[in-house]
ChimeraX commands (.cxc) that place a marker at each C-alpha (Angstrom):
marker #1 position 92.71,97.31,127.42 radius 0.5
marker #1 position 94.60,95.90,124.60 radius 0.5
marker #1 position 94.76,98.16,121.52 radius 0.5
marker #1 position 93.46,96.00,118.15 radius 0.5
marker #1 position 96.07,95.73,115.54 radius 0.5
marker #1 position 95.83,95.40,111.84 radius 0.5
marker #1 position 95.43,91.90,110.59 radius 0.5
marker #1 position 94.62,89.90,107.76 radius 0.5
marker #1 position 91.04,91.50,106.96 radius 0.5
marker #1 position 92.90,94.72,106.92 radius 0.5
marker #1 position 95.44,93.46,104.31 radius 0.5
marker #1 position 92.57,92.24,102.24 radius 0.5
marker #1 position 90.46,95.63,102.45 radius 0.5
marker #1 position 93.75,97.50,101.69 radius 0.5
marker #1 position 93.96,95.33,98.54 radius 0.5
marker #1 position 90.79,96.27,97.37 radius 0.5
marker #1 position 91.24,99.91,98.10 radius 0.5
marker #1 position 94.53,99.73,95.85 radius 0.5
marker #1 position 92.72,97.91,93.22 radius 0.5
marker #1 position 89.97,100.49,93.19 radius 0.5
marker #1 position 92.16,103.44,93.21 radius 0.5
marker #1 position 94.42,102.12,90.52 radius 0.5
marker #1 position 91.31,101.29,88.28 radius 0.5
marker #1 position 90.22,104.81,88.61 radius 0.5
marker #1 position 93.75,106.16,87.78 radius 0.5
marker #1 position 94.00,108.02,90.79 radius 0.5
marker #1 position 97.28,108.61,92.65 radius 0.5
marker #1 position 97.86,107.72,96.41 radius 0.5
marker #1 position 98.41,111.70,96.68 radius 0.5
marker #1 position 95.07,112.65,94.89 radius 0.5
marker #1 position 93.32,110.05,97.18 radius 0.5
marker #1 position 94.76,111.51,100.37 radius 0.5
marker #1 position 93.71,114.90,99.22 radius 0.5
marker #1 position 90.27,113.76,98.74 radius 0.5
marker #1 position 89.96,112.20,102.37 radius 0.5
marker #1 position 92.28,114.88,103.98 radius 0.5
marker #1 position 95.13,112.60,104.94 radius 0.5
marker #1 position 98.84,112.19,103.27 radius 0.5
marker #1 position 99.58,109.94,100.88 radius 0.5
marker #1 position 101.74,108.11,103.45 radius 0.5
marker #1 position 98.55,107.46,105.17 radius 0.5
marker #1 position 96.91,105.91,102.12 radius 0.5
marker #1 position 99.95,103.77,101.67 radius 0.5
marker #1 position 99.32,102.49,105.18 radius 0.5
marker #1 position 95.69,101.78,104.41 radius 0.5
marker #1 position 96.55,99.98,101.17 radius 0.5
marker #1 position 99.20,97.77,102.96 radius 0.5
marker #1 position 96.84,96.87,105.92 radius 0.5
marker #1 position 99.40,98.58,108.34 radius 0.5
marker #1 position 96.67,100.67,109.81 radius 0.5
marker #1 position 92.97,99.92,110.24 radius 0.5
marker #1 position 90.37,101.87,108.34 radius 0.5
marker #1 position 87.68,102.96,110.41 radius 0.5
marker #1 position 84.08,102.94,109.22 radius 0.5
marker #1 position 83.74,106.70,108.68 radius 0.5
marker #1 position 87.03,106.52,106.61 radius 0.5
marker #1 position 85.71,103.45,104.60 radius 0.5
marker #1 position 82.66,105.68,103.92 radius 0.5
marker #1 position 84.78,108.35,102.55 radius 0.5
marker #1 position 87.06,106.18,100.48 radius 0.5
marker #1 position 84.08,104.65,98.94 radius 0.5
marker #1 position 82.88,108.00,97.93 radius 0.5
marker #1 position 86.29,109.18,96.53 radius 0.5
marker #1 position 86.36,106.12,94.38 radius 0.5
marker #1 position 82.95,105.96,93.31 radius 0.5
marker #1 position 81.82,102.51,94.79 radius 0.5
marker #1 position 79.62,101.37,97.22 radius 0.5
marker #1 position 81.10,100.45,100.88 radius 0.5
marker #1 position 80.12,96.64,99.97 radius 0.5
marker #1 position 82.82,96.79,97.07 radius 0.5
marker #1 position 85.36,96.13,99.93 radius 0.5
marker #1 position 83.72,93.19,101.46 radius 0.5
marker #1 position 82.89,89.52,100.25 radius 0.5
marker #1 position 79.83,89.57,102.50 radius 0.5
marker #1 position 78.93,85.82,102.88 radius 0.5
marker #1 position 82.30,84.67,102.15 radius 0.5
marker #1 position 81.72,83.55,98.53 radius 0.5
marker #1 position 84.45,84.43,95.89 radius 0.5
marker #1 position 83.60,87.73,94.17 radius 0.5
marker #1 position 84.70,89.12,90.59 radius 0.5
marker #1 position 87.10,91.49,92.66 radius 0.5
marker #1 position 89.09,88.56,93.92 radius 0.5
marker #1 position 90.11,87.40,90.47 radius 0.5
marker #1 position 91.16,91.02,89.67 radius 0.5
marker #1 position 93.46,91.18,92.81 radius 0.5
marker #1 position 96.28,90.22,90.63 radius 0.5
marker #1 position 96.28,93.86,89.47 radius 0.5
marker #1 position 98.39,94.81,92.34 radius 0.5
marker #1 position 101.22,95.61,90.13 radius 0.5
marker #1 position 101.37,98.06,87.43 radius 0.5
marker #1 position 102.60,95.48,85.20 radius 0.5
marker #1 position 99.53,93.44,85.35 radius 0.5
marker #1 position 97.15,96.30,84.68 radius 0.5
marker #1 position 99.49,97.38,81.67 radius 0.5
marker #1 position 99.49,93.78,80.42 radius 0.5
marker #1 position 95.42,93.58,80.96 radius 0.5
marker #1 position 95.02,96.80,79.18 radius 0.5
marker #1 position 97.25,96.15,76.35 radius 0.5
marker #1 position 95.41,92.74,75.69 radius 0.5
marker #1 position 92.05,93.96,75.98 radius 0.5
marker #1 position 92.75,96.39,73.01 radius 0.5
marker #1 position 93.79,93.48,70.94 radius 0.5
marker #1 position 90.48,92.85,68.72 radius 0.5
marker #1 position 91.56,89.64,66.62 radius 0.5
marker #1 position 91.07,86.59,68.52 radius 0.5
marker #1 position 93.35,84.95,66.73 radius 0.5
marker #1 position 96.14,87.12,68.07 radius 0.5
marker #1 position 94.58,86.86,71.55 radius 0.5
marker #1 position 94.76,83.11,71.34 radius 0.5
marker #1 position 98.45,83.33,70.23 radius 0.5
marker #1 position 99.43,85.73,73.05 radius 0.5
marker #1 position 97.76,83.59,75.66 radius 0.5
marker #1 position 99.46,80.44,74.26 radius 0.5
marker #1 position 102.79,82.09,74.28 radius 0.5
marker #1 position 102.48,83.31,77.85 radius 0.5
marker #1 position 101.52,79.70,78.97 radius 0.5
marker #1 position 104.54,78.59,77.29 radius 0.5
marker #1 position 106.86,81.17,78.85 radius 0.5
marker #1 position 105.10,80.48,82.30 radius 0.5
marker #1 position 105.53,76.68,82.02 radius 0.5
marker #1 position 109.44,76.99,81.21 radius 0.5
marker #1 position 109.65,79.43,84.48 radius 0.5
marker #1 position 108.08,76.60,86.63 radius 0.5
marker link #1:1,2 radius 0.2
marker link #1:2,3 radius 0.2
marker link #1:3,4 radius 0.2
marker link #1:4,5 radius 0.2
marker link #1:5,6 radius 0.2
marker link #1:6,7 radius 0.2
marker link #1:7,8 radius 0.2
marker link #1:8,9 radius 0.2
marker link #1:9,10 radius 0.2
marker link #1:10,11 radius 0.2
marker link #1:11,12 radius 0.2
marker link #1:12,13 radius 0.2
marker link #1:13,14 radius 0.2
marker link #1:14,15 radius 0.2
marker link #1:15,16 radius 0.2
marker link #1:16,17 radius 0.2
marker link #1:17,18 radius 0.2
marker link #1:18,19 radius 0.2
marker link #1:19,20 radius 0.2
marker link #1:20,21 radius 0.2
marker link #1:21,22 radius 0.2
marker link #1:22,23 radius 0.2
marker link #1:23,24 radius 0.2
marker link #1:24,25 radius 0.2
marker link #1:25,26 radius 0.2
marker link #1:26,27 radius 0.2
marker link #1:27,28 radius 0.2
marker link #1:28,29 radius 0.2
marker link #1:29,30 radius 0.2
marker link #1:30,31 radius 0.2
marker link #1:31,32 radius 0.2
marker link #1:32,33 radius 0.2
marker link #1:33,34 radius 0.2
marker link #1:34,35 radius 0.2
marker link #1:35,36 radius 0.2
marker link #1:36,37 radius 0.2
marker link #1:37,38 radius 0.2
marker link #1:38,39 radius 0.2
marker link #1:39,40 radius 0.2
marker link #1:40,41 radius 0.2
marker link #1:41,42 radius 0.2
marker link #1:42,43 radius 0.2
marker link #1:43,44 radius 0.2
marker link #1:44,45 radius 0.2
marker link #1:45,46 radius 0.2
marker link #1:46,47 radius 0.2
marker link #1:47,48 radius 0.2
marker link #1:48,49 radius 0.2
marker link #1:49,50 radius 0.2
marker link #1:50,51 radius 0.2
marker link #1:51,52 radius 0.2
marker link #1:52,53 radius 0.2
marker link #1:53,54 radius 0.2
marker link #1:54,55 radius 0.2
marker link #1:55,56 radius 0.2
marker link #1:56,57 radius 0.2
marker link #1:57,58 radius 0.2
marker link #1:58,59 radius 0.2
marker link #1:59,60 radius 0.2
marker link #1:60,61 radius 0.2
marker link #1:61,62 radius 0.2
marker link #1:62,63 radius 0.2
marker link #1:63,64 radius 0.2
marker link #1:64,65 radius 0.2
marker link #1:65,66 radius 0.2
marker link #1:66,67 radius 0.2
marker link #1:67,68 radius 0.2
marker link #1:68,69 radius 0.2
marker link #1:69,70 radius 0.2
marker link #1:70,71 radius 0.2
marker link #1:71,72 radius 0.2
marker link #1:72,73 radius 0.2
marker link #1:73,74 radius 0.2
marker link #1:74,75 radius 0.2
marker link #1:75,76 radius 0.2
marker link #1:76,77 radius 0.2
marker link #1:77,78 radius 0.2
marker link #1:78,79 radius 0.2
marker link #1:79,80 radius 0.2
marker link #1:80,81 radius 0.2
marker link #1:81,82 radius 0.2
marker link #1:82,83 radius 0.2
marker link #1:83,84 radius 0.2
marker link #1:84,85 radius 0.2
marker link #1:85,86 radius 0.2
marker link #1:86,87 radius 0.2
marker link #1:87,88 radius 0.2
marker link #1:88,89 radius 0.2
marker link #1:89,90 radius 0.2
marker link #1:90,91 radius 0.2
marker link #1:91,92 radius 0.2
marker link #1:92,93 radius 0.2
marker link #1:93,94 radius 0.2
marker link #1:94,95 radius 0.2
marker link #1:95,96 radius 0.2
marker link #1:96,97 radius 0.2
marker link #1:97,98 radius 0.2
marker link #1:98,99 radius 0.2
marker link #1:99,100 radius 0.2
marker link #1:100,101 radius 0.2
marker link #1:101,102 radius 0.2
marker link #1:102,103 radius 0.2
marker link #1:103,104 radius 0.2
marker link #1:104,105 radius 0.2
marker link #1:105,106 radius 0.2
marker link #1:106,107 radius 0.2
marker link #1:107,108 radius 0.2
marker link #1:108,109 radius 0.2
marker link #1:109,110 radius 0.2
marker link #1:110,111 radius 0.2
marker link #1:111,112 radius 0.2
marker link #1:112,113 radius 0.2
marker link #1:113,114 radius 0.2
marker link #1:114,115 radius 0.2
marker link #1:115,116 radius 0.2
marker link #1:116,117 radius 0.2
marker link #1:117,118 radius 0.2
marker link #1:118,119 radius 0.2
marker link #1:119,120 radius 0.2
marker link #1:120,121 radius 0.2
marker link #1:121,122 radius 0.2
marker link #1:122,123 radius 0.2
view
């Protein structure tokens, strides 16, 4: 019998686990402690190297304070979490947090314009 290997759905699931963990400001080691696994195992789940079983996914959902359905698209339609997957890097998260602290809409618009100009020059 051929062993099932991790694939694209496992990678997407891992991204969502990482997204929620970073949102909650929980380290891989802290999540590992809550699950009774090493931080290396959490890394493997987040990268999609190792598959996440149903029972483990329930534990992860409980530890990250979300329903299990948070990790799935369900009917295949885009969900809000898809637009947040860019937060895969700490720099993106820092940028979003800093931007959200700016209260002046004029400054917000200027910042967006500046970033769009920089991005256009990079292309």
